Structures are given as C-alpha cells and as structure tokens.
N, C-alpha and C positions, 0 to 999 in steps of 0.2 A: 499485493502486486510482488512478484518475485523479480529479482534482479542479479546478475553476475558482475564481478569485477576482474578485468583483465589487465596485464601489465601494458598492453599497447592495443591500438586498433587492428594491427596486423594479426595479433593473438586472438582478438575477439571475432574477427572474420574469418580466421584461418582453422578454427576449430581446436585451438588449444584449450587446455584445461584452465579454467577459471582460478583465480587466487582466492576468491571468496563468493559465496552464493548466500543470499539472505532474503529478507522479504520485508515489507512495510505494510502497515493498514492505514487506510484513511480514517481520521477521526470520526466518531459517531455522528457528530453534528453535520460534517460534510456528507456522509452517506445518507443521512435522513434528507438533506436538501437534494441531492442527486437522485435519490430514490423517488422523490415526490414528482419528478418530471415524467411526462408521458413517455411510455415504453419501458417503464421499470417496475410496473405494479407488482410482479412476482418478486422482484427483489426486496420490496418492503416486507413481504410476509416472510421471506427467508431469513433478512436481517434481523427481524423481530424474535425470531426463534433463536438465534445464535448471535447476540451482540458481542463485542469485543469483551466484555466483561465475563462472558461465559464461554468465549472460544477457546478451543484446545491449544492454540499456539499463542495467542495474544493476552490471555488472561493472567498469566505470571507476572512476576515483577519485571521481567525483561521487556514487557510491552512499551514502557516508557522510552526505550531505546529503539522501537519499531514504529513508532507513530510520529510521522514528521510535522513540521510546521507547514501550514498550509496557507495560501493566498489565492483569491480569485472567485470565480462564481460560475454557475452552471452556463450562463450566457457567454462569458468571456473565456472559460476554461480554467483549470486550476493548476497551480505550480506547488510542488511539494520539496521541502528542504530537510534533509536528514544527514547528519554527519555519521559516516560508517567507518570506524577504525578497521584497517585491514593489515 
C-alpha cells in the first residue's frame, strides 16, 4: 500500500509535491487470512510465489519499518498503525 505525506490538506488536494512517499506491507498472517476469502483465489498463488521474505522491497532490514501493527478482521475491516518519520 503506497502513501504520500503532505504539509496540509490543501497541499494534498491541490497537487503540491508530497513531503514524503513510502509504502507499507500487510503482515503475512493478515494476507493469508484475507486471501483465504472468496474472490482472492489468484492472490493466494501470487503471494505464495513472492512472500515478504523474498519481496524485492520488503525483504531487506528496512521491512521492519514498513510493516504496521494490525488489528481487525476480514468481517470488520482492518486498521494499520505505523509511525513514519518525516
């Protein structure tokens, strides 16, 4: 999941340059639960081919800073918490 950080809502909606651009990865266990639901059958196969431990972006030591704390469920939705220094 990619995201951008802006100084203000006006900057974000006005097309200004972001202060930072980054990404986060959902933890493997959450991906496995989500992909086990109907409609994600292809994602199961794709994720099995490239889990986070072998992913070109998330397999380095920086991955610990790109995987958020996760709460929730498929039925209720998930929330992610990640501190990002800017």
